[in-house]
N, C-alpha and C positions, 0 to 999 in steps of 0.2 A: 505334830502340833497338838497341844492340849487345849480342849475347849471348855475346861472346867469340870467335865465328867468323863470324857472319852479321849483317847489318844488316836490321832489320825495319821496314817502312813500310806505311802505309795510304793509299788514295786516297779521293776524294770518293764513289766508288761502293762503298765498303767492300770493295774488293779488297785483300787483304794480300799483300805481296811479301817474300820472303826472298832477300836479295841477298848474293852472295859479295863480300867487300870487296876481295879481291886484284885482280879483273878486272871488277867491276861487273856480273857476270852474274846475272840472276834465276834462282835454282835451283828455286824453287817459288812458287806463288801460289794463292789461293783466295778464295772469297766467304764473307762472314759473312751468315747469314740468308737463304740461297738465292740464285738467279741474279741477282736484281735488287737484292740488298742488304736487302730486306725491311723497309725503314724503319729499319734499324739504323744506329748512328753510333758508331764506335770513336774514342776520344779520347786514350787513353794506353796504354802498354805497360810490362810488367815481366817479368823472367826470374828463375826460382827455382833455376836450375842444371840443371833438366831440362825444365820446362814454360814456355811463354810464356803470359802473362796479358794480357788487354786489356779495357778498360772499354767497355761498350755503354751509352752514356748515354741513348738513347731507350727502351731496354727495361729499364732499372734492373737490369742484370745485369753480371757479370764473366765473361769467356770464358776457358777454359783450353784451350790447344793442346798436346796431347801428341804427340811424334814418332811417326808411323805410326798414329795413332788419330784418329777423328772428334773434332771439338771438342765440349766440354761448356760449358754456361753455368749460372751460379748466381745467385740473387737477392741483391741488396745494397740499399743505400738509394736514394733518389730522385736521378736524374741523376748517376751516378758520372762524375767527370771526371779523377780521378787514381788511380794504382795503384802500390803499392810492396811489396817483399818485405823482411822484417826478419831473414831467416835461418831463420825457423821458420813464420811466418804471412804471409798476403797481407792487405794493407790497401787499402781504397778510400776516397777522399774523395767524399762525396755532396753535390753542389752545392745541390740544392733541399731537401735534408733538413737541412742544416747539421750534419752528423755524419759519422763515419767508421765503416766496418765492418771487423771483423777476422775472417778466415776461415782454416780449416784448409786446407793445401795438399793433403792426401791426398784429401779428398772434397768440398771446397768448402763445407763446413758453416760456418754463422755461429757464431763464438765469442762475440762481443759487438758492441754498437754504442755509440759514445761521442759525446757532443755536443762540438762545437767552435764556431768563430765562424760568421759569416754567409757563405753561398755559398763553401764551401771548394773550392779548385781543385787546385793542386799539392800533392803529399804525398811525403815521403821518410822513410827510416829511417836513424838513426845507430846507434851500438853498442847503445844501450839505450833510445832515445827515438824517438818519432814526431813529425814536424814537419809542420804543415799551413798552407798559405797561404790565408787567408780573404779572398776578393776583395771581399766585401760589407761587411765590418767593418774592412778596412784594417789587419789585424794577422795575426800568426801564432800558432798554438797549439802548445805542446809537451806531449806526453803520455808517460807512462812506458809502454814497450812491454809490459811484463809484465802489467799490469792496467788500463791506460788511465787511470790517475790523472792529473789535471791538474797539470803541473809549471810552467806559466807561460803568460801571454798577453802578446805583445810587439808594440808598435806599429811599423809600417813605413810605406811610402809609400802612394799612392792606387791602389787596385785591384791588389793583389798577385796574380800569376797563377802563376808557377812558382817552385820552391824547389830549392836545390842545397846539398850538403854537400861541402866540400873537404878534410875530414879534421880540421879544427879550427874552421871558421867556417861559418855558414849564410848563404847568399846568396838574395835574393828579388828577382824582377823586378816593378817597379811600373809597370803598363801605362799608367795615366793621368797619371803625372807624369814619364815618360821617365827613370827612374832605377833603380838597384839599391841595395838595402840590405844591409849586412853586419852580422851579429850574432855574438856569441861563443856557440858551441854549448853551453858548460858552464852558462851562466846567462842567456843571451838579451840580454846587454848590447850596446847599440848601438856598433858599431865604425866606422861610416861610411855615408854615402849618396853615391853617385857618379852623375853624369850620363852617360847613354848616348844611343842614338838614339831614334827615334820609336816608341812603342808596343812596348816590349820584352816578350818572352814567354820563349822558350826559353833555358836556361842550360846550360853545360857547363864542365868543368874538365879541363885537359890536363896537370896536374901542377905548373904554375907560373902559368898564366893562366886567367882566367875569360872565357868567350866568351858574348856576349849576342846573341840573334837579335832584331833590331828590325823587327817586322812592318810598321810604317808607313813605314820609311825604306829598305827593300831593302838593308840593310847588316847586318853583324855587327860588334859592338864588342869589342875585346880589352882587358881590364883586368889589371894585375898583381895577383895574388891577395894578395900580402903587404901592399900599401898602397893598392890601388884606382887606381893611376895609369893613366890612359887611354893605351893603346899604339897606338891608331888604329882605323880602321874598314876593313872589307873589303866591297866591293860584291858582292852575290850576286843571286839572282833576285827576282821580285816576291813580296812578303808572306812573308818567311821566318818560320817558326814553330817547328818542331822542330829540335833540334840534338843530335848524338851524336858521341862520340869513339871511334875504333877502335884507339887507342894510337899511331897514326901520322897519320891523317887526321881532319879534322873534317867531318862530314856535316851538311848543312842542307837541310831540306825547304822548298821555295818554293811556298807554297799558292796563289799567284796566277798562276803560270806553267803553262800547260797544253801538253801535247804530244799530237798526234793520232796514234794508232796503232790497235790493236784496241779501245782505250778511251782516254779522256782520263785522264792521271795526272799527279800533281804531279812536277815535276822535282827533281833532287837536285844540290846544289852540293857538291863534295868539295874541301876546302882542305887 
């Protein structure tokens, strides 16, 4: 995740790294849940302009990292897998609960919980809506951000994992049919389905292109956002999963490639 200045990453031992994008230097790092990770598992990041938030899927909590302060965690639903900030509230998608939780930024208090589809994974916020990729029911849910009212449920591909907004359209990575789906954000109308690499997961937008991390093919696919034209693949490390754009470079976490140092950590491809 890019916060405007630093790139944030997590490794398999729940060590989080804050990395300066200009020279790739790690400026700080720390453990979640104690020195051994405590059985915690961080799966997603969000930034609210001041604080960094991370889902702890094994403890059913969301973690709040405030600069210069110890981290706090707050209860959410079962197995939170995604987190997003809507400009006022934090939202988590709770995989095993088939719901989403809305929390106050100030104190982490739960505002409400809303049902969505089966096994929700990725979540994002547009100007006035919350979109959730439901990996178990092969669709996406659109909720009104103000009160959680259901605004629509839209079919996509098989096992949607991540979800992205490019300013006008919603993009969804379909893990089990090697494609991405493009929906019109205003009404959920299907705009296209486009083939990508094997087991697509992470999605990012650079202003003109959609980038797709193909976890099964060790590649990233570039699509033209306007019409879905495939612009080619870039070879990266093993099992690319997360992807983020720092306004100049595209960063990809390669979850299958390990480097031995003081601890094993996932390598980063910068494109």
